[in-house]
N, C-alpha and C positions, 0 to 999 in steps of 0.2 A: 158627426154621427155617434149617437150614446155609446158609453162603453159596453152597456150590457146587450146591446145591439152586436157588438161583434163577438163577446163571449155566445151569444146562441148561432152565430153562424160557424163560429170554430166548431162548437158542438156538435153541429148538425153536417158540418165536412168528414169529420172522425164516424159520426156514424154510417155515412155513405163509404166512406172506405172499408169499413169493418165488412157492409151489406157487398161488398164488390168480393172482396174475399172470399165471404161466405158461397154463394153463389158463382163467384168465375163468370161473372157476366162479360161477355167477348164483347169487345169495343169502348167498355166503359173504363174510361183512365187509365190506358195502357201500361203507363208509367209508373202504377201503381200495382199491377199485376204481377210481377215479378215474385217468382217461387224461389226459394234455397235449395234449389235441388240435391245441394250435397248433404243436410238434413235428411230427406227425405229418401235419396240414394241410399245412404247408410240404413236406414230403418227397411227397405227393399233386402239389399245385402242379406242383412241379417234373418231375415224371413227365406229369402228365396233359398241361402246354401245351406239352412236350419245346422248352421256350426256347434251351437247348443244342444242338439237334440241328439247328438251322435258322440259315440265315445271313438275318438281319429285319435286314441293312443294304440288303436288296433289295426292293423293293415285293411284294404280293402278285402271284402270275399274272405272274412276272417275263417279259418280252419277248412276252404274249400281251396279249390287248386292255385298252384302260384299264379302270384300279379307280374303280368309281361310288362316288363319298363322297356322303352325304347331312349336311345341314348346316341345325343349327335352333338361334334366339339366343331368349332370354331377355333382354328389356332389363329390368336391375334399378333403373336409376337412371342419369338425364341430369345429370351435377353441376353445368355450368356451361357458357356460351358467350359465349365472347370476344370484342367486335366488332374492338378493338385486335389481339389477333393472329390473328382473321380462323381459331379453331380451336372444338371444343366438347371435353367431357371425359362418357364414358360410360363404365358399370360394366353389364358383362353377364356369363350363362353360354352358353360359346358349346360346343354340344355334334357331335358327328362319329360319323358312322356307316357302315362299311363292313365288308367281309366278307375274314379270313383265316383260309383253310383250314391252313394251318400249327396255328394256336390251339384248333383242335377238340381233343375231350375225350368219350371213352364216358361216359352220365350216365342211370343210371335214374330220375332224378327230373325231367331235362330241366331242371335249377336253373341260374342263371348263378351264376358267381363275381367277384365286387366287388373290386378290388385299389384300392391307392393309387398317388402317381406314383413307387414305385421300381422295379414292372415297366415302366413308360411307359419308360424308358430303354434296356431290353432289349429290347423289341419294335420293330417298324415302327409308325409314326404320320402323320399327313399332315402335310405342312409349310407350313399353312396360315399365311399373315401378313396385317398389315393396308396396305394400300396407304393412302399417304399421311398414315402417322402420322406422330407427332412422337414420343411417348412414348407406353410402356405397358410394363405389368408385369402377370403372375402372384401374385395374394394367397398370402402365406405365411403367415399366422398361423393358427393357432400354428402349423399345416405349409400343407405346397402345400396348395391347393385346387385339388388335381385327383383325378381319379376314373377308373378304368378298369374296366368293365365286360365280361365274356366269356363268352356264351354255348356251349352244347356243337358246336351246329353252325359254331363260327368267326366268328359275327357277332360286331361291336367295338362297345363306346359306350365315348367317351372324351369327355369333359366337362372344363371346366375354368374358373375366374373370373378374369374379366379385366376390367383396368381400363386403356382406350386415350384417348388424346387425338389426335387428326386433325383435318387442316388441314379449313375450308370454306369458300368461296368466294362471299364475300354480297356483293349488291348493296345498296347504300347511297341509289341516286339516289330512292328515297321515304323514306327515314328520315325521322322513329321510325314514318311510318305503314308501313312495311314488312312485307313476310312474305320466311321465309328459308328455303332449301331447302336441307340438309345429309344427306352421304353418307356412309356406312363401307362400305369396300370389303375384299372379303375373297377369297384368292387366292393356288393355288399357288406356292412361291419355287422351287423347282425341276423342278417335273413340268408338262409340258406335257400338252395335250388329250390328244394319244397314249398317255400315261400314266396321268393322275389326271381324271377327268371330276366336278367339282363341280357339285353342285346342293344346290337347296333341296327337303328332305325330303318336306315337304307344303306347296310351294307359299306361298301367302299366308301360309298357317296356321302357317308356319314358325317366325315372328317373333311372338312374346308381349313383353306388358310391364305393366309393374305399374302397377293403377291410381292408384297413390297418386305417381305421378312430375308434379311441377310446378316449375313455374319463376318466378322474381320477375317479369320482366320478359316472360317470353316465357308464348303460350298452346300447346301442343303441339295442332296440329289433325288428324295423322293419321303412321300408320306404315305403310311398306310396303315389299316386297322387289323385285326386278329381279335379271335375270343376261343376260350375253353375254360375248362372245369380247374377250379384249383383245389384241393383236398388239405384239410387240416384234421390231425389225430383225434382233437378234441371236440371239436365242432362238426365237422362234417365236409362236404362239398358246397364250393361256391361257384358262381357265374363271374367272368372276370374277363376285360375287356383291357384289349393290348392297344395303344395307340404307339406305331415304330414309327421311328425316323431313320434316315440315312444321312451322314455326315460326311465329307472328303475334305481332307484338310490342304488349304493352298498352301503351296513348296516354295513359293517365289522368296516370302517371307525369309524363308532358313536357309535359303540360297542366300539371299543379303547376308543374314546376320550369322551363318554358321558355315555353311560349306565356302563361300567363296573365301573370306577369312584364312581359315584351315587351310585349303590350298596353295593359299599367294602365301603362308609361313614355310608349307612344305619347299615350293618353289625358293624362296628367300634361302632356305638353309642349303640349296643347291649353290648357291653365289661362292661359298666358301673353298667349293674344288677347284676353283679359280684363280684363288687367291693364294701369292707363295706362300709355300710350306712355314716360311722363315717367321712370315708378319704371326705371330702367335697370339699377340692380343688383338689384332681384329678377326682371324678366327675363331678364338673362345670368344669375345665377346658375340659375333654373331652366333655361334650356336647356342648359348648362354640366352640371347634374348628371345630366339625361336623357340626355345624349349619353354619358357615361363609364359611366354604368349601363349602357346597352344593349352598348358594348364590351366591359363585363366575362362579360358573358350570354353574346356571341359568343364568346369568350373560353373560360368554361368549357364549352361544348357542344363545340366544337373539339376541348379537352383530351382528351376522354374519347374520341374518334374516331380512326379511322387515317386518316390524311393522304391522300385520294383524291383522285384529279385533273378529280372532276366535281363538279357541284355536286347537294347531297343538298335536299331538300324541305325540313328545315330550317333551311337556311341563306337558301332563298329566302324564309323568311318575318323570319327576323330581320334581313335586309342590308333588306330594302321597309320596313321597321318601322325599322331604323336611320336611312334616307333621310327616314322621315316626321317622324323626329325634329328631323333636322338642317335639314330644310327649314323647321320652326319657329323654328327659330334664324336661320334666313335671314331669314326674314320678319322677324322685331323690326329685323334689322342694315339692312332696307330702306325700314323704318317711320321707323325713329333716321335713318336718313339723310333721305329725305325731308322728314321734322320740322326738321332742322337746315338745310338748305336753304331752305327754306321761311320759318322764323325768321329767319335771316340776308336774306332779300331784303324781308318784311316791316319790318326793322328799316332796309334800308338808304331804301324808300321811305316812310317814317315821318319818318327824318331831313332828306330830298330836300322832302318838303312842308312841313317845320318851316321850312327854309331859304326855300322859295317865297312860301312864307305865302299860298296860292293859294285865294282863298274862290271859291263858284261864286258868277256872275252870270247866269243865265237871264233872257235877253231875244230869243234867235232860237228860231225853231218848229225842229223835229224833232231838239230837242235833251235830255239828260238828263243823269242825276250817278249814279256807281257809285261807292259807300262803302266802302273798304277799311278795318278797324278790326286792331287790334292780333292777334288770333290767325286773324285768315284768312278770315273772314266777310265775306259782302257785303251789303250795302243791298239792299233791294229796288224801287229805282228799274228805270224801264224802259229796258232797254239798245236796244231798238227802236228808241227817239227821241234816241241822242246824239248831240251836236252836238261841235265842237272848240269850246273856249275859248280867249283869249290872254291874253299875260300883260297887257295894257293895258286890256282888258273885265273883268281881278278886280276888286271891290271891297275894301273894307279887309277883312281877318280878322277874325271874331271869337275869344274865348277859348274857347269851346266846341266851336272847330271847329280847335283846336291840335293834336288828337289823331290827326286823320282826313286820309286822303290822297281829292286831288279828280282821278280819271282822267276825263281831257278824250277824248272819241273823234270824230273826223269823218267823218260820212258825207254823200258827195259824191250819192252815187245810191245807189239802192235796192240793187242786186248786191254792190256794194262793203259795206254796212252788213252784208249776211246772211253776206258771210265773215267780218268781222271777229267778228259775234256769234255762229258756231260756236268762232273761235279762242279766243274769252274763255272759251266753255264748258268746252271741252278744258283751257284752266288754269287753270281752277277745281277739273277732275276730277283731274286731276294733284297738284294742291295739297293735296288732301283724305285723309290719312292715316287718319282716321277710317274711310275704306271700306275700306280694306285689311284692317285687321282683322276688319272685320266679315264680308267675305267670306270670310277663311280661317275664321273660324266654323263654315260650313258646307260650305267647297270639301274641308277635312281631313277631318272626319269622315266624310263623305260618300263620297269616295275610298278611305277607309279601311274602311270598308264594303263597297263596291264589290272592293275588292282580295280581302277575309278570303272575300264570297261568291264567289269564282273559284277561289281557293286552298283552300277545303275540298271547295268542288264536284270539283275536278281529281283531288284527292287521296284522297277519303273511296270 
């Protein structure tokens, strides 16, 4: 076939294609009748919404009644709660609903049109912000998470995905047996209640949460919404919306990390009451170890908490436990001191007995002898019939009595004898250091059990 015939055929085909596109002949070359819908849709959008025909820097119904703007929120996640910074981080879907007749368009199908964040910059949208927020941002991966949906009658749905970190005023007076209520507050920045009426679109149902939301240290008890007016002295009244959620702290973590170790340290300090009072290194080392361990526990707990000026529940428990441990060290100090004093007195009495070498000569009525040996125990002599002895009346001592001291008490009359008997028993009780450890074995555990009963009944 000659080449000019090929050229003529090609020109004919191009003309035929042009005519088919121009007249949109059905059934003719269907693979050639594809229309670029994106280009025509762009032209239709600009024409229908008339974005360039209005001044969208002004709110709808400018100079008229306040624009009602409904809000609903879907909480995607509660990311973290910080006791040190007293704040929380939340990711949510924030949706606004309002009507702007300037965006109305004719439609036979009554279908809405959906756009991304590029159109938002050309129209009016509510200027809602988070009160008391520290940081917040709109997610932009892979593009800005913004959606705008416009209905033919001018109703608008504006949705965006936001992560916000906001302050939460926490009360740690019952920590770690506490419950915290935090609030996320939404408000218009520029428009007062005379220009913009912010409200929850469906009441309490305006707030929805993901069932999979959970925190490691807290149990989420409930979410609920409230609203009220906020007043600023320089600008006026504003509608403010509140997202309230209540958190209850899990106690099991602190039982394992704080309460059980502190209780074990207190119980360990009681072991010294069963150790012989002459084992000074053992009892001192045990006391110092428990005191230092309690100090470490207290320091570790306070390091992870804000420096508040009031006493927390955990502080009461730890410091009372520290006092019990410290008192056990003081108890041994008292026992050791009294033992040293008693041993010194016994040594002096034995030396004096050896020097005097006074054996017992019993020849008078209403007399008796009290023998004190080296470790401070007394013989079973009848103290009610003690009488005085003199050096002249004493016979020669015997070798078997060189290790004893003879105490001579003179009873002039019955009343004097009763007084000296009571004084003698008091002296015996003060010198019995075994009794201090014996009483401590009962007093310390009993007191600590009573403290625990009061503590847990008050805070649980």
